[in-house]
NUZASE-151014 format. One record per atom (N, C-alpha, C): x, y, z negated; residue in one letter. Coordinates in steps of 0.001 Angstrom, whole numbers, padded with zeros to 6 digits, always signed. Atoms other than C-alpha are relative to their C-alpha. Layout:
N
XYZA ...
//
This chain:
375
+001215-000819-000013M -098422+070763-068012M -000997-000505+001040M +000893+000503-001032Q -099811+069446-064725Q -000629-001327-000409Q +000525+001282+000460L -100141+065970-066244L -001102+000222-001015L +001013-000304+001003L -102044+067466-069172L -001278+000497+000650L +001190-000521-000697K -104365+069345-066797K -000767-001136+000653K +000666+001112-000671R -105069+066183-064795R -000719-000887-001013R +000606+000824+001031Y -105802+064334-068037Y -001281+000640-000523Y +001147-000699+000576L -108206+067006-069246L -001141+000223+000979L +001028-000330-000986L -110072+067590-065963L -001243-000880-000085L +001215+000814+000070P -112387+064556-066315P -000919+000365-001163P +000802-000319+001170F -113542+065936-069668F -000653+001377+000094F +000570-001339-000139I -114556+069370-068303I -001519+000003-000126I +001459-000021+000173P -118252+068439-067945P -000439-000127-001449P +000334+000150+001413L -118360+067269-071585L +000315+001282-000754L -000365-001252+000640L -116519+070398-072672L -001024+001080+000297L +000999-000998-000387A -119012+072506-070739A -001258-000143-000848A +001200+000220+000800L -121915+070905-072574L +000200+000437-001440L -000281-000378+001378L -120246+071429-075944L +000031+001516-000157L -000078-001450+000075L -119509+075079-075194L -001377+000637+000130L +001339-000560-000168M -123034+075719-073997M -000825-000214-001261M +000732+000272+001235A -124417+074067-077123A +000413+000968-001106A -000500-000926+001003A -122241+076422-079156A -000377+001445+000312A +000438-001347-000341G -123751+079422-077419G +000978+000766+000855G -000980-000682-000839V -120705+080209-075243V -000573+000225+001383V +000617-000147-001324A -122652+079646-072016A -001489-000294-000107A +001436+000228+000019A -126346+079762-071273A -000332-001387+000517A +000414+001313-000472Q -128194+076499-070745Q -000394+000061+001474Q +000356-000025-001413P -128588+075554-067049P -001501-000087+000255P +001450+000023-000126D -132314+074925-067643D -000448-000716+001272D +000374+000845-001143D -132507+072202-064980D +000102+000733+001330D -000209-000698-001258K -131174+074416-062225K +000411-001004+001082K -000361+000864-001131R -130822+072812-058795R +000455+000864+001169R -000587-000715-001130I -128682+073986-055884I +000043-000926+001206I -000152+000735-001252L -128708+072888-052255L +001340+000377+000626L -001269-000189-000717L -125245+072462-050713L -000235-000351+001467L +000233+000224-001431V -125371+072782-046908V +001337-000151+000722V -001210+000285-000772L -122729+071308-044585L -000336-000036+001485L +000151+000175-001436S -122264+071474-040837S +000011-001484+000340S +000002+001364-000506G -123103+068235-039039G +000616-000100+001386G -000543-000075-001362H -121197+069243-035914H +001227-000877+000208H -001312+000630-000117G -117967+067387-036655G -000019-001389+000615G -000249+001332-000551Q -116674+064382-034770Q +001425-000384-000369Q -001299+000379+000541Q -113812+062503-036367Q +000995-000403+001072Q -000916+000562-000978Q -112345+060834-033307Q +000696+001096+000797Q -000789-000949-000761G -109543+062968-031946G -000360+001453-000249G +000427-001365+000307Q -110999+066085-033604Q -000672+000628+001225Q +000689-000477-001202Q -113321+066451-030611Q -000926+001166-000286Q +000844-001127+000398A -115506+068876-032529A +000255+000271-001479A -000289-000314+001401P -114885+070725-035783P -001188-000278-000898P +001049+000273+000969G -116853+069899-038929G +000042+000968-001163G -000006-000844+001192Y -117086+071192-042479Y +001327-000157-000731Y -001242+000030+000777E -114241+071908-044925E -000228-000751-001305E +000172+000802+001208F -113983+069197-047560F +000544+000733-001225F -000558-000737+001133D -111777+071393-049769D -001035+000950-000589D +001009-000952+000475E -114527+074011-049980E -001156-000736-000676E +001067+000801+000597F -117180+071395-050641F +000406-000485-001389F -000458+000569+001273A -115099+069800-053409A +000101+001065-001085A -000182-001053+001004K -114204+073043-055162K -001348+000544-000486K +001314-000524+000391A -117786+074319-055115A -000749-001016-000861A +000723+001025+000749Y -119262+071020-056295Y +000522-000124-001429Y -000566+000139+001340L -116860+070809-059240L -000426+001148-000911L +000512-001124+000806V -117960+074273-060400V -001427-000295-000447V +001397+000270+000339F -121626+073259-060267F -000109-001157-000997F +000031+001155+000899K -120963+069918-061959K +000411+000396-001416K -000480-000424+001314A -119035+071571-064791A -001062+000778-000769A +001051-000784+000650H -122080+073754-065483H -001316-000767-000118H +001183+000830+000170G -124558+070871-065473G -001104+000282+000993G +000993-000348-001011I -126308+072018-062286I -000188-001162+000967I +000293+001063-000965D -128012+069402-060114D +000251+000495+001420D -000367-000362-001362V -126910+069343-056493V -000594-000995+000981V +000344+000802-001172D -128442+068050-053266D +000885+000454+001155D -000832-000331-001157I -126548+067966-049972I -000829-000155+001262I +000785+000030-001234A -128106+068782-046612A +000867+000374+001196A -000596-000389-001276S -127104+069147-042984S -001140+000139+001005S +001101-000189-000948P -129108+070092-039886P -000693-001290+000418P +000595+001246-000495Q -129626+066502-038739Q -000176-001058-001078Q +000048+001016+001039G -129242+064641-042042G +000949-001144+000304G -000871+001154-000193G -127286+061435-042516G +001456+000340-000253G -001428-000235+000230P -123476+061167-042511P +000510+001210+000779P -000619-001157-000658V -121378+064226-041637V +001517-000137-000094V -001447+000131-000066E -117720+064554-040725E +000688+001285-000438E -000831-001130+000418A -115213+066802-042446A +001177+000154+000955A -001272-000186-000681D -112235+068355-040751D +001096-000704-000785D -001113+000687+000662E -108891+066816-041593E +000329+000708-001313E -000313-000570+001316Y -108032+067314-045272Y +000903-000964-000760Y -000920+000791+000816D -105664+066043-047952D -000770-000629-001168D +000752+000628+001091P -107434+063485-050175P +000772-000056-001314P -000812+000071+001220A -104539+063610-052652A -000072+001278-000835A +000151-001205+000810K -105306+067178-053734K -000894-000327-001190K +000743+000403+001198P -106583+066903-057327P -001503+000246+000088P +001440-000275-000060Y -109939+068563-056651Y -000699-000909+001005Y +000593+000942-000945N -110557+066396-053591N -000082-001401-000592N -000019+001325+000594Q -109570+063274-055491Q -001107-000155-001029Q +001082+000050+000983Q -112005+064113-058282Q -001350-000289+000659Q +001282+000171-000680V -114876+064313-055825V -000065-001359+000686V -000027+001309-000646L -113825+061232-053877L -000220-001125-001005L +000173+001002+001054D -113855+059339-057186D -001356+000116-000707D +001318-000214+000605D -117390+060549-058018D -001045-000734+000847D +000886+000791-000867P -119747+057823-056709P -001347+000649+000256P +001325-000602-000172A -122925+059843-057238A +000007+001025+001126A -000007-001037-001034I -121932+062811-055096I +000428-000584+001337I -000435+000601-001264M -120202+060620-052505M -001154-000742+000666M +001179+000656-000576A -123430+058660-052055A -000901+001033+000682A +000790-001065-000624K -125271+061915-051359K +000680+000509+001264K -000744-000480-001160L -122521+062978-048969L -000101-000970+001171L +000097+001011-001054A -122806+059709-047057A -001370-000009+000670A +001361-000006-000562N -126516+060333-046445N -000658+001343-000293N +000514-001339+000270T -127204+064060-046342T -001479+000116+000381T +001406-000265-000286L -130768+065344-046354L -000111+000896+001230L +000246-000868-001156A -132121+066879-043153A -000679+001282-000465A +000542-001279+000456T -132874+070577-043608T -001504+000111+000266T +001418-000099-000347A -136290+070166-041926A -000900-000736-000992A +000791+000792+000948Q -137405+067762-044686Q -000050+000619-001391Q -000178-000545+001343L -136677+070078-047621L -001009+001109-000301L +000924-001011+000504D -138896+072324-049713D +000788+001010-000820D -000759-001042+000694A -137363+075625-050811A -000405+000129-001462A +000482-000134+001375A -139474+075524-053974A +000772-000872-000982A -000750+000908+000866N -137227+072752-055310N +001367+000539-000397N -001369-000475+000191Y -134116+074947-055387Y +000043+001419-000554Y -000259-001324+000555N -132861+077885-057406N +001021+000774+000812N -001015-000654-000806G -130053+078598-054990G +000489-000917+001103G -000551+000750-001116I -128301+077515-051838I +001436+000455+000210I -001422-000295-000229F -124554+077319-051129F +000387-000617+001335F -000343+000477-001332I -123374+077047-047522I +001515-000099+000124I -001430+000288-000113V -119957+075450-047067V +000490+000414+001386V -000592-000412-001260G -117610+076697-044360G +000618-001143+000785G -000528+000915-000997G -115561+075008-041703G -000475+000481+001359G +000342-000567-001310K -115536+075916-038037K -001232-000646+000626K +001226+000618-000496G -118341+073451-037340G -001224+000838-000291G +001138-000846+000376A -120652+075906-039104A -000344+001008+001081A +000242-000978-001059M -120260+078251-036145M -000857-000562+001135M +000671+000627-001132F -121859+075734-033797F -001442-000405-000295F +001356+000508+000237D -124893+074186-035491D -000822+000805-001002D +000786-000658+001039L -125875+076263-038528L -000775+001222+000495L +000796-001155-000444P -126891+079483-036689P -001214-000380+000832P +001090+000431-000880K -129225+077438-034468K -001051-000843-000718K +000899+000871+000758D -130988+075496-037235D -001153+000832-000573D +001160-000796+000426A -134441+077109-037544A -000495-000417-001377A +000451+000477+001313A -135330+074910-040525A +000883+000555-001107A -000920-000559+000990L -132227+076079-042362L -000266+001482-000204L +000310-001433+000115Q -133065+079706-041603Q -001237+000212-000872Q +001213-000116+000803Q -136526+079201-043096Q +000272-000319-001468Q -000368+000351+001379L -135057+077520-046184L +000710+001155-000691L -000768-001098+000585I -132580+080345-046770I -000920+001171-000321I +000910-001126+000218A -135264+083016-046349A -000952-000279-001158A +000963+000340+001056A -137712+081172-048604A +000657-000005-001371A -000706+000016+001289I -135160+080587-051364I +000267+001425-000463I -000301-001387+000366Y -134144+084238-051279Y -001269+000742-000419Y +001237-000732+000281Q -137744+085505-051242Q -000736-000521-001220Q +000571+000488+001257Q -138697+083294-054198Q +000940+000325-001164Q -000932-000512+001008H -135951+085113-056137H +001110-000990-000318H -001174+000846+000117G -133365+082402-055616G +001225+000709+000549G -001262-000607-000423S -129720+083066-054771S +000543-000719+001229S -000559+000525-001243V -127993+082586-051413V +001488+000303+000014V -001455-000161-000009A -124241+082001-051230A +000589-000751+001184A -000675+000634-001133A -121918+081177-048353A +001459+000424-000006A -001428-000287+000036V -118154+080985-047930V +000644-000292+001346V -000843+000198-001180C -115664+081285-045053C -000839+000103+001285C +000880-000018-001170H -117582+080291-041869H -001455-000308-000380H +001360+000269+000443G -120648+079413-043971G -000981+001117+000282G +000939-001076-000324P -122148+082893-043444P -000542-000038+001423P +000599+000182-001330A -122746+081803-039832A -001456-000426-000125A +001386+000431+000217A -125921+080246-041264A -000927+001172-000279A +000817-001145+000403L -127105+083734-042281L -000344+000929+001148L +000080-001068-001006V -126810+085631-039011V -001372+000104+000663V +001320-000035-000634N -130260+084680-037694N -001151-000109-000998N +001040+000104+001032V -132136+084582-041001V -000752+001319-000104V +000855-001177+000152K -135075+087000-041122K -000937-000186-001183K +000921+000006+001125L -137221+087884-044098L -001430+000226+000495L +001424-000082-000374A -141017+088141-044143A -000349+001311+000701A +000284-001291-000630D -140899+091800-043111D +000661+000144+001362D -000629-000027-001312G -138943+090912-039957G +001431+000494+000010G -001381-000486+000068S -135630+092345-041156S +000960-001168-000193S -001018+001012+000236Y -132415+090367-041137Y +000388-000017-001471Y -000394+000142+001408L -131390+089028-044531L +001208+000868-000327L -001245-000708+000308V -127947+090650-044263V -000094+001506+000249V +000103-001417-000359A -129229+094039-043057A +000113+000892-001233A -000212-000991+001065N -128027+096906-045266N +000525-000618-001294N -000609+000642+001173K -126306+094456-047625K +001500-000156+000233K -001441+000242-000075A -122602+094161-048396A +000237-001486+000215A -000268+001393-000348V -121255+090955-046867V +001472-000156+000375V -001266+000303-000651N -118061+089251-045822N +000005-001443+000462N -000121+001327-000587S -116859+086087-044114S +001431-000126+000513S -001259+000122-000718F -113860+084724-042241F +000080+001164+000986F -000094-001238-000757T -112573+087847-040518T +000494-000230+001430T -000535+000068-001361N -111687+088552-036897N +001507-000239-000015N -001454+000165+000093E -108040+088815-037918E +000358-001434-000371E -000261+001391+000391E -108156+085422-039618E -000284-000961+001154E +000294+000836-001170E -109782+083905-036535E +001155+000023+000993E -001077-000117-000966Q -107002+085235-034320Q +001256-000723-000455Q -001201+000645+000524L -104317+083810-036603L -000174-001501-000195L +000166+001385+000435F -105845+080498-037673F -001065-000783+000773F +001112+000685-000661G -108738+079687-035334G +000124-000117+001497G -000185-000101-001447K -107207+079726-031878K -000526-001216+000764K +000426+001200-000722K -108134+076132-031028K -001467+000072+000401K +001444+000012-000251W -111899+076636-031296W -000563+001364+000347W +000484-001357-000235L -112160+080397-030894L -000615+000196+001389L +000606-000196-001324P -112779+080244-027107P -001384-000627+000150P +001293+000680-000085K -115792+077991-027762K -001079+000668-000864K +000976-000690+000842F -117449+080298-030298F -000901+000887+000859F +000928-000899-000695E -120547+082133-029091E +000117+001435-000511E -000178-001327+000572F -119670+085074-031355F +001086-000065-001058F -000879-000121+001157L -117168+086281-033918L -000867+000344-001202L +000893-000110+001150L -118679+086057-037366L -000016+001412-000585L -000051-001374+000513Q -117477+089438-038605Q -000824+000936+000876Q +000746-000870-000924D -118898+091107-035498D -001503-000232-000087D +001437+000305+000009K -122230+089306-035691K -000659+000491-001290K +000555-000491+001257L -122772+090110-039376L -000157+001518+000032L +000081-001457-000137T -122028+093746-038611T -001129+000396+000946T +001074-000265-000964E -124359+093670-035605E -001374-000146-000641E +001275+000212+000680R -127134+092370-037869R -000265+001022-001105R +000205-001053+000985G -126702+095396-040120G +000737-000210-001300G -000776+000239+001210G -124379+093883-042715G +001096+001043-000174G -001071-000949+000331I -121908+096215-044458I +001222-000847-000333I -001069+000996+000104F -118735+094193-043916F +001159+000523-000841F -001158-000277+000834Q -115948+094122-046496Q +001016-001118+000189Q -001021+001038-000179A -112626+092263-046376A +001258+000348-000773A -001323-000121+000601S -109242+091702-047983S +001035-000483+001010S -001016+000565-000889P -105886+090779-046393P -000230-001492+000233P +000243+001372-000444I -105810+087415-044639I +000119-001021-001119I +000003+001197+000839M -106678+084307-046667M +000104+000261-001499M +000034-000292+001430L -106931+086082-050016L -001442+000026-000490L +001325+000067+000603N -109863+085748-052384N -000724+001344+000112N +000853-001187-000051H -112644+088235-051662H -001446-000476-000024H +001410+000370+000156V -116221+087816-052858V -000830+001268-000067V +000918-001136+000006V -119054+090226-052186V -001331-000470-000592V +001295+000301+000626V -122132+090142-054419V -000911+001199+000206V +001017-001039-000187D -125118+092172-053286D -001317-000586-000497D +001162+000571+000670N -127883+091298-055724N +000070-001523+000057N +000005+001467-000041R -128719+087640-054908R +000600-000567+001280R -000733+000456-001174L -126658+087451-051708L +001489+000045-000315L -001396+000142+000402I -123120+086202-052298I +000779-000585+001171I -000791+000497-001122T -120507+085817-049560T +001485+000082-000329T -001435+000073+000252G -116835+084834-049629G +000770-000108+001305G -000730-000215-001248Q -114157+085507-047053Q +000617-001254+000602Q -000807+001099-000517N -112208+082261-046753N +000074-001119-001037N -000036+001103+000972P -111403+078939-048475P +000484+000406-001387P -000518-000453+001292T -109497+080761-051226T -001094+000604-000875T +001101-000652+000722S -112773+082449-052207S -001030-000977-000543S +001058+000975+000279T -114694+079201-052770T -000406-000037-001471T +000320+000108+001425V -114450+078916-056553V -000687+001266-000490V +000599-001263+000437A -115250+082591-057037A -001429+000154+000518A +001366-000060-000533V -118310+082344-054761V -000913-000924-000801V +000807+000952+000777A -119565+079247-056580A -000256+000524-001410A +000153-000553+001348T -118967+080931-059943T -000988+001163-000007T +000962-001105-000101A -120861+084032-058815A -001416-000524+000165A +001326+000604-000142L -123763+081794-057784L -000496-000526-001342L +000355+000470+001346V -123744+080152-061218V -000483+001164-000860V +000358-001175+000798K -123834+083581-062843K -001344+000569+000429K +001255-000560-000498S -126698+084701-060590S -001205-000818-000438S +001084+000851+000483L -128735+081771-061913L -000266+000196-001493L +000208-000275+001415G -128511+083179-065422G +000838-000845-000925G -000892+000844+000790I -125763+080828-066603I +001317+000735-000195I -001292-000626+000262T -122693+082294-068290T +001110-000937+000470T -001027+000903-000550P -119747+080877-066300P +001053-000380-001025P -001098+000477+000815L -117175+078779-068080L +001326+000428+000618L -001351-000254-000493V -113490+079579-067793V +000604-001337+000395V -000528+001267-000505M -112075+076817-065606M +001443+000178+000443M -001410-000129-000420P -108378+076118-064951P +000082+000179+001504P -000073-000246-001442P -107393+077489-061527P +000694-001147+000730P -000691+000967-000829H -106424+075133-058740H +001350+000585+000419H -001357-000444-000288K -102757+075279-057776K +000053+000945+001203K -000044-000852-001186D -103385+076749-054318D -000656+001351-000266D +000660-001265+000312D -105807+079380-055627D +000872+000868-000910D -000899-000727+000910H -103385+080334-058413H +001148+000629+000785H -001102-000508-000822T -100590+080720-055869T -000427+001225+000782T +000447-001117-000830L -102605+082976-053597L -000461+001193-000841L +000305-001116+000890A -103784+085046-056558A +001270+000790-000316A -001282-000684+000227L -100123+085813-057278L +000477+000699+001267L -000313-000664-001274V -099576+086562-053585V -000784+001310+000101V +000830-001217-000038A -102466+089042-053787A +000557+001061-000943A -000581-000949+000956A -100868+090627-056857A +001273+000619+000557A -001225-000515-000615L -097551+090960-055016L -000333+001039+001075L +000386-000934-001053L -099243+092625-052027L -000608+001281-000574L +000607-001152+000673D -101005+094933-054472D +001028+000818-000775D -001064-000759+000640G -097642+096096-055801G +000243-000325-001458G -000226+000373+001397K -097755+094293-059142K +001460-000435-000183K -001453+000227+000089P -094108+094268-060320P +000408-001397-000443P -000387+001305+000532D -094160+090864-062037D -000412-001170+000890D +000546+001086-000813A -095804+088868-059233A +001088-000846+000634A -001078+000760-000636A -092621+087903-057387A +000730-000866-001018A -000664+000773+001047Q -090994+086814-060635Q -000852-001181-000432Q +000903+001101+000372A -094056+084735-061537A +000022-001098+001051A -000074+000995-001072L -093915+083019-058145L +001314-000773-000055L -001319+000630+000006A -090207+082315-058530A +000232-000880-001222A -000340+000671+001259S -090284+081087-062116S -000928-001145-000385S +000945+001059+000355N -093246+078664-062082N -000277-000937+001171N +000253+000810-001207P -092730+076385-059061P -000819-001254-000259P +000737+001233+000280E -094189+073327-060794E -001493+000246-000169E +001408-000340+000178Q -097472+075137-061422Q -000615+000638+001244Q +000435-000727-001191L -097698+076634-057935L +000264-000822+001250L -000254+000583-001317H -097768+075676-054289H +000895+000995+000740H -000904-001027-000484I -094655+077645-053361I +000120-000018+001519I -000027+000063-001468E -094681+076382-049770E -001160+000811+000602E +001149-000773-000456L -098116+077962-049396L +000322+001492-000006L -000390-001409+000061A -096693+081311-050495A +000898+000348+001182A -000889-000243-001125G -093994+080997-047840G -000723+000048+001325G +000770+000001-001242M -096432+080132-045080M -000905+001226+000068M +000768-001236+000010Y -098571+083048-046177Y +000871+001149+000504Y -000923-001041-000450G -095551+085301-045745G +000244-000057+001495G -000225+000197-001441Y -094988+083828-042271Y -001131+000636+000809Y +001141-000530-000750Y -098497+084668-041054Y -000252+001472-000312Y +000194-001401+000373Y -098678+087930-042970Y +000933+000897+000799Y -000941-000772-000809F -095574+089121-041138F -000503+000150+001433F +000532-000041-001360T -097225+088264-037818T -000991+001139+000176T +001027-001039-000085A -100044+090697-038592A +000456+001339-000572A -000445-001210+000697A -097953+093288-040488A +000413+001095+000975A -000402-001130-000845N -097354+096770-039078N +000550+001173-000801N -000627-001035+000812T -095791+098725-041945T +001248-000566-000669T -001241+000437+000658E -092416+098603-043660E -000301-000718-001304E +000356+000655+001268T -094045+097733-046976T -000503-001415+000242T +000531+001326-000318A -095913+094821-045411A +001112-000932+000461A -001125+000824-000433W -092745+093554-043709W +000824-000465-001210W -000784+000354+001182Q -090959+093647-047060Q -000722-001045-000845Q +000765+001003+000744H -093746+091748-048812H +000090-001362+000681H -000085+001261-000734A -093707+089114-046076A +001371-000640-000183A -001358+000526+000172L -089938+088762-046347L +000193-000573-001395L -000120+000488+001380T -090117+088398-050129T -000640-001382-000144T +000705+001283+000104L -092648+085563-049843L +000736-001103+000759L -000704+001018-000776M -090700+083762-047132M +001302-000416-000671M -001266+000330+000669L -087412+083983-049028L -000237-000847-001252L +000299+000771+001204L -089051+082624-052191L -000149-001491+000291L +000287+001399-000326S -089974+079415-050385S +000934-000575+001068S -000857+000415-001114Q -087169+079174-047830Q +000618-001371-000224Q -000651+001293+000255S -085348+076296-049482S -001018-001126-000120S +001021+001036+000158A -088572+074426-050288A -000549-000435+001354A +000545+000325-001318I -089844+074613-046696I +001083-000539+000927I -001167+000477-000773N -086434+074249-045000N -000384-000282+001452N +000447+000153-001374N -087752+074847-041488N +000555+001142+000838N -000613-001072-000800P -086001+076765-038685P -000998+001044+000488P +000998-000979-000430A -089267+078403-037575A -000208+001062-001074A +000116-000971+001090L -089633+080015-041014L +001264+000849-000079L -001259-000748+000057D -085945+080972-041014D +000070+001047+001109D +000017-000958-001098L -086381+082643-037631L -000898+001185-000325L +000899-001084+000399Q -089329+084625-038993Q +000665+000892-001050Q -000753-000775+000992I -087132+085682-041915I +000978+000934+000704I -000943-000837-000748A -084513+086931-039456A -000712+001157+000689A +000765-001064-000653K -087176+088886-037574K -000399+001084-001010K +000367-000965+001034A -088338+090512-040815A +001217+000819-000426A -001227-000717+000365Q -084765+091378-041756Q +000376+001023+001063Q -000287-000928-001094Q -084261+092938-038346Q -000975+001180-000021Q +001007-001063+000055K -087534+094909-038641K +000339+001019-001087K -000321-000854+001137L -086318+096285-041956L +001369+000658+000143L -001270-000669-000280G -083037+097417-040386G +001219-000672-000578G -001143+000714+000581D -080808+094800-042046D +000552-000970+001040D -000518+000802-001094K -078988+093576-038961K +000985-001060-000490K -000984+000954+000523A -076234+091904-040986A -000686-001227-000591A +000734+001125+000595A -078721+089789-042939A -000667-000845+001077A +000649+000729-001091A -080619+088867-039767A +001009-000853+000761A -001046+000749-000711T -077403+087836-038043T +000445-001207-000811T -000417+001110+000861A -076357+085715-041018A -001048-001101-000028A +001081+000996+000007T -079759+084017-041087T -000002-000792+001298T -000007+000679-001299L -079600+083227-037381L +001186-000941+000129L -001185+000868-000063K -076072+081839-037646K -000181-001231-000874K +000252+001151+000865Q -077167+079621-040517Q -000977-000980+000654Q +000924+000867-000735I -080078+078324-038433I +000770-000842+001011I -000727+000701-001057L -077707+077429-035599L +001060-000933-000549L -000935+000940+000628A -075234+075823-037973A -000697-001308-000337A +000776+001188+000343N -077963+073436-039028N -000696-000609+001214N +000742+000442-001192K -079833+073251-035690K +000603+000665+001239K -000676-000676-001128P -077416+074117-032849P -000858+000105+001251P +000819+000014-001202E -080079+073326-030265E -001235+000887-000109E +001212-000799+000209F -082697+075737-031681F +000065+001264+000855F -000135-001031-001026E -083115+077968-028642E -000503+001375-000443E +000455-001345+000394P -085209+080798-030195P +001032+000763-000826P -001045-000667+000790A -082377+081526-032652A +001136+000480+000897A -001039-000412-000952K -079865+081610-029808K -000407+001270+000739K +000496-001147-000768V -082002+084026-027821V +000013+001266-000851V +000068-001174+000865M -082538+086365-030767M +001410+000488-000351M -001360-000369+000361L -078855+086309-031765L +000696+000696+001177L -000605-000608-001192N -077765+087089-028209N -000572+001395+000250N +000615-001302-000221S -080262+089942-027956S +000509+001041-000993S -000496-000929+001001M -078956+091471-031164M +001435+000435+000250M -001410-000329-000270S -075381+091415-029882S +000161+000890+001229S -000081-000827-001198L -076223+093386-026721L +000158+001490-000346L 
//
């Protein structure tokens, strides 16, 4: 099945054109979108964070499939650096093999040189670099305001909404004021952003709220998209495709049904499990070749860290157990033991700890926990 999907993916643009010609989707009518990336990144030694290539790739593929023209911009123009990413992921590989978009990426347009009249919408890619340069780019703020006020659409994902916090409209009000919004949340920052968090001038959730935004959110790293008229915001990388699709729809184009990426499909099932859907765990267990089961396990690991109810502990344990053999890591096994202990299953926790020490006798955290349980 995966081989078939990989074979069919290059033909999606042609399929899109055929479907639109058949009346399934509206014609793009020469729509053009501006993709904005942070130019803050420095590749050497990860001295400064940049943009997220995964988000860029997923969004671009949605726009390409719908026949929408794309330009790429950054505050300073020229080449920009992405944070570390996996080029072997199918969606990244597709973009890396696309010479036209890679040429644009190698020489981004400077925001100060652009005319909002040329664009029907703007999509701001995330990545922690966005927290450093995008809120300070006056030219970008003017572009966003102008596109919105000429009845264009504004979309941003993950840390991309950092570009919105200082945008004011002609009447002096903030763009996000009294509008439903979301972004990478404070909780997600505390779990996944510790390296750069001390260098941030603000937390994005707090700043959007301070500007009058009505903040919405889902559990960590799950898809959540907020559409308030022509303002579209997404919570995290998992939300990228949905944000891009909502932008397509806002341009008057009927979105095509596109095959989900493996990581997005996995986290959609995780969301269903957390929502109490009875078949979600079975779906995760029975389709490992179509899913990123290790991702489900790591989700359970972090979800347990933030959990504070018995139901949440049980969900976290279920996810970790599903991927335990695939991950095969004592840190995950220790988290499983902690969840078992939280749920009152001392026998299971003890057995898990003993198994860790049978495989890794020197693993001190397991020794400490086992000794504490025997007191």
